[in-house]
N, C-alpha and C positions, 0 to 999 in steps of 0.2 A: 450463123456463127458455127465454126467447126471446133470440135473438142478432141483431145487425145483419147484414143480408145485402147483398152488393154489388148496386147498381142499374145499373151500367154495365159494358160490356165492357172488357177489358184495353187494347185499342187506344184506346177513348174516354178511359180513365183517363190514359194516357200523353199523349194530345193535350191533355187538361186541364192536366196538369203543364207541358207546353210553353207553353201560353197564359199561365200564371201567371208564367213567367219571361221572357215576351216583352213588352217595353215597348210594342209596337205594339197590344196588345189593348185593347179598350174596357173601361170600368168594368162594363158589363152582361156582357160576355164573361168578365171576371175573376170576377164573382160567381157566374156559372153554373159556371165551371170549379172554383171553390173548393168549391161544393156537391158536385161529383163527387168531388173529391180527399178531402174530409172524409168522405163516405160510404165511400169505398174504405178509408181509414184505419180508420174505426170498425168495418168488417167484419173487421178483424184481431182483435177482442176474443175471438172463440171460440178461434182457434188459439193465441192468447197464453195463454188459460186452460188449454188442453191441455198445452202445453209447460211452463208454470209448475208444473202438477201433477206432471209427470215430475221436474222440478227439485227441488221440495220433498220428494219421496219419497226422493231421493238425499242431499240436504243434511242431513237429520236423522241420517244415519249418520256424518256428518263433524263437524258442530259444532252443538250444540243451540241456541245463541243467535245463529246467523248472521243477518245482515241480508239479507232477500229482498224485492225489490219487482219490479213489472212496470209498463211504461208504453207508451203510444202515442207515436210520434215527433211532435214539434211541427211544424206546417206551415212555419214559417220554416226549421227544420232540414232538412226535406224539400226545400224550394225551394233552399236554400243548397247542398245536395249535388248537385242537378240542375245548378246553375250551375257548380260546381267540376268536375263530371264530365259534359261535354257529350254523351258517347256513351251515357250511361245513360238508360234509359227508366223512367218511374215504376213501371210494373207489374213491373219486374224488381228493384226496390230490395229488399234483403234484411233491412233492420233497421227496418221500419216499426213492428213490434211487438218489444219487447225485455224481457228479464228481467235483473236484476242481483243478484249475490250478493257479499257482502263477508265475508271470513273472516279469522281471526286471523293466519295466516302463510302463507308460500309452500308449505310442505309440504301444508297442508290444501287449498290451491288445486289442487295437482297430484293429490291424492287424489280430490277431487270430479271433476276432469276425467276421471280414469281410470274412475271409477264411471259417469259419463255415457257415455263411449265404449264401455263394456262392458255397458251396460244393454240389456235386451230390450225394444225398442219398434218398432212398425211405422213410426214417423216416421224419416225419413232424415237422417243427418248429412251435409251437403253441403260443409261448409267448416270448417276449424279454423285459427285464427291464434294462435300462441303469442307474444305480445308481451312475455313475461318472458324467454324465450330470445332473442328478436329484437325488442327494443323499437322503437317507431316513432321516426323522426328527432326528433320533438318531445320524446321522453323518456317517452311514455305506455307503461305496463306493465299487463299483465293477460292473460287468456286469453279469446278469443271463439270460440264455437261457434255455427254456424248450422244449424238444423234445418228440413227441409221436411215439412209436415204431409201425412200419408197416411191418409185415412179410407176409407169405402166408395166404390165405383167412381163413383157419381153425386154424391158429396159436393161441394157448391159451394165448399168451402174447400180442396180438394185443391190442393197446389202452393204454398200460402201458406208463407212462410218467417218464422221467428222467431229472433232473435239472443239468445244467452245470454252475458252478461259475468260473468267471475269475477275478483275482485281481492282483494288483502289490504287490511287497514285502512290501512296506510301508502300503498299505491298509490292507494287511494281518496281519501286526504287530499290527495295531490298533484293528482289529477285535479280535485278539488273546488276547490282553490286556483286552478288555471288558469281554471276557469269563473267563480269569484268575481271575480278580477282582470279577466278579459275583459269580464264584464257591466258592472262599474262604470267601467272605462276606456273602455267602448263600442268594444271591439276584439275581433275574432273570434280570440282567441289559441288556442282549442281547435282551430280549423281551420288553424292555422299562419299567421294573418294578423294584422298589427298591429305593435306596437313590437318591433324586433329585439332590444333589450336585455332586455325582459321575456321574450320567447321563449327567448333564450339563457340567461337566469337559470333558467327552469323546466327546460330541457334539462340544465343542469349539476346542479341540485338533484336531479333524478331519479337521477343516478348516485350522488350521496351517499346517497340513501335506499336505493338498491340495495345499497350497502355495508353499511348497517344490517341489511338482510335477507339478507346473504350470498348475493346473486345477481348480483354484478357481472359484466359481460362479461369474458371471459378476457384481452382485449387492454388492459384498464385496469390499469396497474401502480400500486404504492403511490406512486411519484414523481409519476405523472400525477394521481393522486387528491389529493395534497397541493396541486398547482397548481390543481386544480379548486376545492378548498376555499378557497384564497386568492382566486381570482377571484370566487367566490360571496360572500365577505365584502365585497369591493369593491362588487359589484352590490347587495347588501343595503343598504349605506349610500347608494349613489348613487340607487337607486330608492325609498328609504325604505319597504322592503318591510313591515316590522313595523307602522309607523305607518299605512300605507295599508290593509293588509288588516284591521287592527283597527278602522279608521275606517268600513269598509263594513258598518255595523250596520243592522239593519232592525227595524221594529215589526211584530209579528205579530198578526193578528186572526182568530180561529177563528169561522166562521159555520156552525153545525150545522143547516142547512136540512133535511137528509135522513138523520137517524140520528145516533147517538152517535159521538163521536170515538174511543172506547176499544175499538171492535170492528173486526174486519177488514173492509175495504171500499175504496171509491174516494175519493181526495182530489183536488180541483181547486184548484191553486195559482195565484194571480195575484200576480206581483211587479211593483210599480211602481218602476222603477229610480231615477227622479228624486226621487220622494217617499220612497224607501227604506222602502217599506211592503209587507207581504205579507198577502194575504187567502186564507183556506182554507175551502173548502166540503167537508163530508164527506157521503158517501152509503153507506148499507148496500149490501151485495153485490147485493141484489135490485133496487136502483135503478140498476144500471150503465147501462141504456139512457138514463135521464135524465141521468146523469153525462156520457156521450159527447155527448148532444145539447147540453148546457150548454157543454161544451168547444168544440164546433164553433161555437156562437153567440158565445162570447167571442172566439175567434180571428177570426171575421168582423168583430166589432165593433172590434177593435183591430188589424186587418190592416195599417193604415198607420201604426201607432204603435210606433216602435222602443224607446220607454221602458218598454213593458209586455211581460213575459215570462209565458207561460201553459203549464202542463203538467197532464196528468191521470195520476195514479199509483194503482196498487193496492198497498196496504200493510197490514200488520197493525194498526198504530196510528200516532198522531201521533208518538210517540217513535221508532218505526221510520222513519217518513217523514223526520224531521229528521236521522237518522243516514245514511239512504240518499241524501238530496238536500240536504245542508247548503249547497250553493251557492245554493239558493233562499232560505236564511235568512242568507246572507252569513257563514257560520260557517267560519272558517279556523283555529280554535284548534288542532285536532289537527295540521294541517300546520305551524303556527308552533312548536308544542311539539317536533315531530320535527326541524324545522330547527335550533332551538336546541340540541337534543341532539347532532346530528351535527356542528355547528360547534364544540361544546365537546369533542368526542371526539378522542382521539389517533389518528392514522393512521400 
């Protein structure tokens, strides 16, 4: 099996990233820099495969029907992160390749985390962020583990890092709703930018959902929770949350150019926000090189179009894809169901 290899040095990669966020760069310089960054990102496919294999071997001992996917970070997300963190260099970014696992409950999330921490692997765990114990200010919850790949001494992928995200279904539904709202409101809510009221709404709802999962921070009393519920009810009405999230529907078109959609492989998703339309190309595992090339081509084609969102994902099936990335299908049903449940619940 062949894998994409990096064509540029780490310094050249970081310079290319700097050029892409520098408004003074010419169109020719930007296209050259985009090719360098795209190749660098594609070269993560091998290490992503290795870490995903480790992950899958552990997940099967925790939950048989867990949702597992892997993806390469979108170019707009890479550039957005470089802009938000001016001291970061592209070659040191730790989440260019990522795996995601969605499990039934918090107990299983912790069980999987412990299995991974105690696993015998030559790959090095270099960072752990427990956003269940210590949620992000936005309300995001989940557990992130970052592994550094270690192969033979002369392996060209040594030092590449891959992020594993582990969430519950409820935590995943919240994160999905944030992305759906941000996408169609054309605001980067996921990065903490945009409408203060929407950001505050999601922050408060995260606490209500943590109540459902029995993992509320200790400093949140019942009285405080009741006030949060009251405030959420007000925001739900003011922002028309149910009406808007239900209105963000899309039409989906599956284009099976490279293999059947019911087998494990790669899926290239193109979401046109204004047209509310999704196109999906499927690729068998052996065509992953073509998949990454098409991904790079689409991103280059739509690099100046904010209305188009593109991602390449490795998943077991279309069904798994829709469960793991419902934001690309504007599906907020699970989030709205849980929101109704917690608002009707006695505190």
